[in-house]
N, C-alpha and C positions, 0 to 999 in steps of 0.2 A: 177463547173465550167465547161463548153464546152470547146473545144479545142478553142484557142481563137488567134494564132498565125502560121505562116507559118515559117521554117527554111529553108534554104539557105545556102549552105557552100560554100563562095566565093577562099577562097584558105587554105592551111593547117592550117593557123593559125586566120583566121577571118570567122566568123558566121554571119550572115544576119539575123535578127529576126522583124519579121515583126506582129508587134502587136496589134488587134484589143480590145476595150474599148467598150462594147454594148453601144449604147446611155441610154437604161435603166435605167442600173446600173449608167452611167457617171451622167443622171440625177439625181437617186437618191442621190448620194453622192454632187452633187453639192446643191440640196436645203436644204439637212443637213447643210453646211456650211455657205449656204446663213443666214438659221434663226441664225447661231452664230453670224454672221457678223451685223444682222439688232439688237441682243441684245445689239450689245455697241454703236450702232447709235445713237448720239446725236444731235437732231434738236430744234430748239426753237419754243415754242407750243407743244410739244410732248414731255411724258414723256419718259425717257431713256427706250429703249427696246420694247416699244410700237409703234414705226415709222410704217407707212405703205409701204407695199414691194415696192409697186409701185412708193413710191417716193424717195427712194433708190436704190432699183434696177438697172435700168440704170445708174446709177453713176459706181456702181463697181461691176457690172456683168462680166465686162472682167478679173478684178482681180477675185473674185471667180472662174470664170472657169480655170485659169490658176493655181490656187491654189489646186483646186478641180482635175486637171490632176497632178501636183507634189505629191497628196497627195495616189493616185491609183496608178501612174505607177511602187513602188517599188515592192508593191504587184502581179502585173500582171508581172512585169520580172523577180522578184524572182523565181517566181512558173512555168516561162516556163524554166529558166534555171534548173531547179530543175528535170524539168518533160524528158528534154533532157541531163540531167547530163553533165550539160554546168560549167567549172570551170574560170569563168574567171580570168587574169591575169594580166589587168586593167582594168579603169573604160571604160565601154560603151561608143562610138561614136553616139550620133544621128543624124540620118540623116534628118529627117526634123520634122519640127513641125504643129500640127493639127490644121486645119481649125474650130474655135470653132463660128463660126458664124452661120452656120448650122445645123438644125436637124437631122441630123448621127450619125453612129459609129464613135467615135474616133479613126484615123487607125495612127499609128508612126512605124517606124521604126530607128534599130540601128545594129552597127556592134560592134560585142564584138570578143575581142580579147585571144587566148588561147593558151597554149603552144602545138607547134608540137610534135610528134612524133618522138625520137629518136633514133637510136640504137649504139651501143657499138663501136668503131671502133678496126682496128688490131695492137693491142699494140704493135706487135713484130715489127710495122713499126716505131716505135722511136727511134730519131737517138740523142744519147744522148753523148755529146763531156766529155771525163774524163779528163780534165786539169789537171795538176798536181800542186800541191801548191809547189813553190819556191821562195824563198827569197834571194834576192841578200846583197854582204856584203855593199853595199852603203844603201840599207833599213837598215840594223842593223846599220850601223856608223848613221846613221839618227837618228833613234829613241833613241841612247846613246846620243847623240847632244842634242836633245829635254829633253831627261831625265835631263841633267844636266841643261839646261838650263831653267828647269822650278823649278829644285829644291835647295834649298837654302843651301849648302858644304861650307864647309871649304877649301876643296880641289877643285881649278877652271878648272884641267885637266882629260882628262879619263885617269886615269891609276889606279893601285893596290889600292894607299890609297884612291883615290873617290871611287871606286867600293866597299870596304869595308862598308864607310860611307851609303852610300846608297842604299846599301844590308839590314844593321840595320835597315835604316829610313824608308825603303818602305815593314820589315818585309818578306825577301824573302825568303826561306827555302833551303837548300840544296847548296847554291851560297857561293863561299869562297871568289875568287877573280874575275880581270875583265875576264879574259879568260872566265871562266863559266859564269860568267855574260854577256858575248856577246852570248855566247851558249843559256840560259836563252831567252833572248830575241828574238832570232832565233826561236828559238819554240814556242813562244808565239807569235810572228808575224806570222807562221806558222799555226798555229790553228785557229788565225784567218781569214787568207786568206782563208784556208782549209773549214771553216765555210760559208764562200759568198760566195766560188764557189758552196757547197753543197744546198744551196739555191739558185743559179743560175742555178744549176743542175735543182732542182725540179721544178723551175719558167717554161725550157723551156719544161719537160716531161709535165708538164698541159697543156701547152698552144700547144702542138702538138698533147697531146690525145686528146681537145675539137675540135683543125681543124680536126682531122682524122675521128671523131665522126660525124661532118658536125653537128656540135652547132650551130643554128643562132636565138638568139632570137628574136621575133619582134618588131618592135621598138616602138610600142607603148609602150610593157612592160619595156623596156628599159626607156622611156622619163617617164613611169610613176614612176620607182625606182629610177630617178634623182630627180623627181619634190617633192619626200617623203627628200630627202635626206637633200634637200634646207630647204623644210617646218620643219625640223628637226632643221638645222643648226640656222635660225630665230628665233625659238620657244628658242633654246639654248643663243641667244645672249639676248633675251626681258629676259629671266628669270633670266640673271646675270647682266642686266641693262646695256647692251656696247649698243653702237651705231651701227649698221651691217656697214654703210658708211667709220665711223674712224675704223673702226676694218679691213677692207679693206683698208685702205690706209697707215695705221700703217706695214700692213703687204705686202705691193705694189703688191695687187694683185686686179684684174677686178673681177666686180660679173659676167661678161661672162666666163671669165679664169675659174673661179671656178665651174661655170654651165659645161663647157667643162670635169672639172676632175668629176663633180659628176655623167655627162655620161659614161665616161670612167669606172668609181668606179662600177657602177651598171650593165653596159653591163659584166664587168669582173664576180661580183660576182654572174649575173645570170648564166652566162655558168658556174662558178665552181659549182654550186646549182646542176644545170641538171645532169653535169657530176658525179658528187660524188653519187644524184641519180641511175644513171644508173648500176656504177661502183657496187653499195651497192646490187643492184635487179639482176645483173649477177652472182656476187659473191656471192650471199647468207650470206651478211652481216649483224647481228644483233645488236642491243644493249639490250641484255639480262635486263629483270628484275631486276637480281641481281645487275648488272652492274651500271642499271639506279638508285638505291635503295643505292649503293656505292654513285654516283656521287651528288645524293642530300644531304645524310648525309654530305658529303664534304662543298655545298655550305649553308648548314644550319651552319657548324661550323664557316663558316667564313664573313656568312651575318651580314651587321651592325648590331648594338643592336635595333635598331629601323625598322626591319624590322616588318612585319607579317606574324604572321608565320603560317597563311592560304594558304599564297601563296606556302608551302611545300607539301598542301594536294591538290590541284588546281590540276585538270586532264588536263587539257589544257595546264596550265605549266608543266608540268609533260611529255607530249609529244613531248612539244617544245624541253625541255630538251633531251628527246630520239632522235628525229629527228639532234639534235646538234651531241650529242654522234654517230649516228651510219654515220655519215658524215666524223668523225675525224676517223674512224676507219676505213672506207674506204679510207682516203686520206694514212694514213700511210700504209693499204696493198699496195695501187696501188704504192706507193714511194718505200715499200719492191720489189714488182714484177719488177718492171721498172729500178730498182737503185740498186738493192737487197742491200738495205740498212736497 
C-alpha cells in the first residue's frame, strides 16, 4: 500500500490525517459488496439472487457506497496510525464526508487526539499544611452522649456505673471506668481525625503535583472517558433491571449532574494516571515479575469460584495487573517522598 495519507500536527494534542482511498480500490470493494446485496434482492418475476444489477443498483448504490466506505475506513485509518506511531486517546473526529457521486479518489480528513508529552514538576515546591489532630472536650462529651443515647443500658447517666456497663457491652479492652473511657474515646476520635487529615494532605499533595507538572488532559479525552462511564452506568442499570429515570429520582439527582460528576471523575482519573506514569518513569519504579506473580496468586485465591482460570494466564490481563501495581508503588513512593509517610 503506497502512502495514502498526509499528516499535519495541529497542536500538541491534535494531529490531522488526510486519507485518500484510491478510486480503483474503492470501486473493487464496492463491486464486491454490491454483488452481496444483489444476492439478497427479491423482486417478483426473478429468482432470488438472480436480479439484474441494472434494476437494483440505482436504488441501492448510495447505501452500498456508504457501507463500502465504512468497511474500508478502519483499514486505512489503522494503517496510517501504525505507520506514524500515533496512539489515540479518544475516537477520531471526522471533519468531512466524501462525495461518492464522482468517479474520483475518496478523500477524507480527521482529527486524532493524542496525549501530550509532560514533564514531572519540581516536587520541592509542594506546600503541605501539617494540621495537628486536636480533640476538644466537647467532642468527647458529644461522643459519650451519643453512645449513651444509642445503647440500651440500665444506667441513664454518664457515670462509672454506666461506663462499666458500656465497656462490657462494647467489649472495650483495658478500660475500667468513666475516666479511662473518656481517654479511650478521645484517642479514638483523634485517630479518626488523623486519618482524615492524612488523606487531605495526600489529596492536596497530589493536586499540587499535577498542577506544577502542567498536566492538562485534552478535552476530547476527558469527554470520551466520561461517556464511557455513562455507558457503563446505563449498562449496569439495564443488567439489574433498574429504570435509569427511576434511579435518578430515587437518589434526587439529575442526569445532567451525573454527567458533570463523570466529567470531573474522568479528568481526575486521567490526570492521576499520567502523573503516576511520569513519577514511575522518573524514579525508575518497576513492578517486578516476582511482585506480579505474588499479586496474581492473591487474586487467584480470592477470585469467585466461577472465575475462568484461563484469565490468570492471559498476557494482556497480566500486563494490566502489572500497570496497576506499578502505579500503586509510584503513589506510595510519592507520598513517602513528599509527606515522609
